[in-house]
C-alpha positions, 0 to 999 in steps of 0.5 A, a space after each residue: 436557352 441563351 440563343 433564345 434570350 439574346 434575340 428576344 432582348 434585341 427585339 425588345 431594344 429595337 421596339 423601345 427605339 422605334 417607340 421613342 423615334 415615333 414619339 419624337 417624330 410625332 411631336 415634330 409633326 404636331 409642332 409643324 402643324 401648329 405653326 401652319 395653323 398660326 400662319 393660316 389663322 392670321 388675320 392678314 386679309 383684315 389687315 390688308 383691307 385697312 388700306 381701302 381707307 387710303 386713296 386706292 391709286 398708284 403705288 397704293 393700289 399696286 401694293 394692295 393687289 400684290 399683298 392679296 395675290 401673295 397671301 392668296 398664294 400662301 393660303 391656296 398653294 403653300 398651305 395645301 402643299 403643307 397639308 399633303 406633306 404633313 399627311 405623307 410625314 405621318 404615313 412614313 412614321 406609321 410605317 417606321 420609315 424615320 429617315 424619309 419622315 425627316 426629309 419630309 419634315 425639312 421640306 415642310 419646315 422650309 415651306 412654313 418659313 417661306 410663308 412666315 417670311 411672306 407674311 412678315 413682309 406684307 405686314 411690314 410693307 403695310 405698316 410702312 404704308 399706313 404709318 407713312 400716310 399718318 406721319 405725312 398727314 401730321 408733319 405736312 401740317 406742321 411744315 405748312 404752319 412753319 411756312 406760314 410763320 416764316 412767310 410772316 416773319 420775312 414780311 414783317 421784318 424785311 429790313 432785318 434780312 436786307 440783302 439776304 431777303 431775295 434768297 430766303 423768299 426763293 427758299 420759301 418758294 420751294 415749299 410751295 412747289 413741294 406742297 403741291 407735289 405732295 398733295 398730287 402724290 397723296 391723291 394718286 395714292 403714292 404715300 411713300 414717294 410723298 413721305 420722301 417729299 416730307 423728309 426733304 422738307 423737314 430738313 429744308 425747314 430746319 436749314 431755313 429756320 437757321 437762316 431766318 434766326 441767324 441772318 439778322 444777327 450776322 447782317 447786323 454784325 457786318 453792317 453795324 457792329 464790326 464796321 463800328 468797332 473798326 472805326 472805333 479802333 482807327 479813332 483810338 489809334 489816331 488819338 494814341 498816335 497824337 499822344 506820342 504812342 508808336 504803333 507802326 509795329 501793330 500794322 493796324 491800319 493795313 489790318 483794318 483796311 483788309 477787314 473793311 474790304 472783307 465785310 463787303 465780300 462777306 455780305 455778298 456771301 450772306 446774300 447767297 445764304 452761305 452761312 457755313 462760311 460767313 458765320 465762323 468767319 464773323 466769329 473770327 473777326 470778332 476775336 481779331 478786333 478783341 485782340 487789336 483792342 488788347 494790343 492797344 490796351 497793352 501799349 497804354 499799360 506799358 506806357 504807364 509802367 515806363 513813365 513810372 519806373 524809368 527814372 526810378 530805375 536810374 536811381 536804383 542803378 545808382 544805388 546798387 552801384 554805390 552798394 557794390 563799390 562799398 561791398 568791394 571795399 569791404 571785401 578788400 578789407 576783410 581779405 586782410 583778416 579772412 580768407 575768401 574763396 576765389 569765387 566770392 572774391 571776384 563777385 564785386 569786380 564782376 558785378 561792377 562790370 555788369 552794372 556798367 553794361 546795365 547802365 549803358 542799356 539803360 542809357 540807350 533805353 532812355 534815349 528811345 523813350 525820349 525819341 518816342 519812336 519805339 513801342 512802349 511794350 518793347 520799352 517795358 520789356 527792356 525795362 523789366 529785363 534791366 530791373 531783374 538783372 539789377 535785382 539779381 546783382 543786388 541780391 548777390 552783393 547782399 549775400 556776399 555782404 552777409 557772408 563776410 559779416 558772418 565770418 566774424 560771427 563764425 570766429 567768435 563762435 569758434 572761439 567760444 567753442 574752443 573755450 568750452 572744449 578746453 573746459 570739458 577736457 579739463 573737467 574730464 581730467 579732474 573727474 578721472 583724478 578725483 575718482 577713487 580708482 587705482 590709476 589712469 590707463 595709458 590708453 586714456 592718457 593718450 586719448 586725453 593727449 590727443 584731445 588736447 592736440 586737437 584743441 591746439 590745432 584749432 587754436 592755431 588755425 584761429 591765429 592764422 592771418 588771413 583766417 580760413 573759417 573753412 579750415 577752422 570749422 573742420 578742425 573744430 569739428 574733429 576737436 569736438 568729436 575727440 573731446 566728446 569721445 574722451 569725456 564719454 570713455 572717462 565716464 565709462 571707465 569710472 563706471 567700470 571701476 565701480 562695477 569691478 569693485 562691486 563684483 569683487 565685493 560680491 564674490 568675496 562672500 563665496 571665495 573661501 568655499 569656491 577655490 575656482 571663484 577665488 582664483 578667478 577673482 585674484 586674476 581680476 584683482 591683479 588686472 585691476 591693480 595694473 589698470 587693466 580694467 577691461 580685463 578685470 571686468 571680464 574675469 570678475 564678471 565671468 567668475 560671478 556669473 558662472 557661480 550664480 547666473 543673473 548675479 552680474 545683471 543685478 550688480 549692474 543695476 545697483 551700480 547704475 542706481 548709484 551713479 544716478 544718485 551721484 
């Protein structure tokens, strides 16, 4: 039975596969036939017939014949071949020869793609030809209108174009020749060649329009504005030199001579319509002329500055020299009482030497001003440099003078601070002695003595001659830290004593019933009477906290409130 079932299953599988393959190939063949019909039914002949509305000569006639022959070949040859191949493919599928059917399908597909390509090429060239004719017709009218407008402009404004007029007229003559060539090509049906003429004329018209638009402006610049500006600069230079301005360093005469020579060359270039070279150069020349104006204006401004500040600077130098000498004398006097660092002590001497050098520079500057053989801009720069250096020296003297004045102020402040430290230390000692404590620990006594020693060192440093405020400030800072520390420790000591007493008072309620607590409190009391307050606080606090957790914190809060109320 098994030997029968297996062959049956295999046959069934083969039948299913054959059915699916046949269905697949049938669909492919149907798709290829549909594509063939789409190409075959395309109204290419009607499209080609549109060309007959054009001049059927030259390349138009040639292209028409070529397109018609190409399409005839597609319909009469390729389509017939495709029909034959489609029939063969169907026959192979019916006989289940799928491999051969696949090869035929590929061949059909190649034919279809070639026909599609031929069709697309015909339509593309056709559209290009018809489009070219339409564009040519529209654009050539625009170009002719532009030509007529340009011609009228040249005739109406010949003087505005001057030396460039012949070259511009020659450019317009090119348009006439091109129009004639265009008309001839169009009559002969050579629309694509005519299209190239139109494209070239479009570019030429843009360039010519730029020339007609720019030439009058540039010509006015070269013939009127720029020469006028050069002459105005020459007049300004002459007037300023008559007023004692020194302008040789500007080399203005040579520069203007070169520009005037260049104007002639640029006009020759303009006559040849070399605007790409002339136009940017005219812009540069305008910038150069503006720069010359700026240089002359700079000299005028500099002269006003020199006239206004030269004599004033002499008075400033004299005042700073006098003030520096006073600062020098003050420094000598101050050094008898106070210590000045070497750098500060040398400032007045160094400043006087620098001022002598500045005085010499000023004398040379004043001589140059009187001789009138130097540019005012350079004189102004020198004047500004001397003024800035003088201001620096003056500020340095003011700083030193303020530093010396501050020494006396700092000394008085230091004395006041020492008195305050002494009072704080006395208040601390009085606070400890008046406090209800068994005694003062040796450590606290040592701290008090140390603080007193620091104060004594400050007082001694204040007695030194010359007084060194740097040393005083260092000693004063050390004394301040020490006094503040001992004052803080004293308050802490008194607070601890109060806390110990309250803890022992609290613990006394339970001593009779708690032998361990009683023993610990006895140790605390013994340490307390020996002025070992830290040990007493530790013993008493630990004992109470072990007996009743949280009791120590409550006692501390009560003591803190008592201290606030005091």
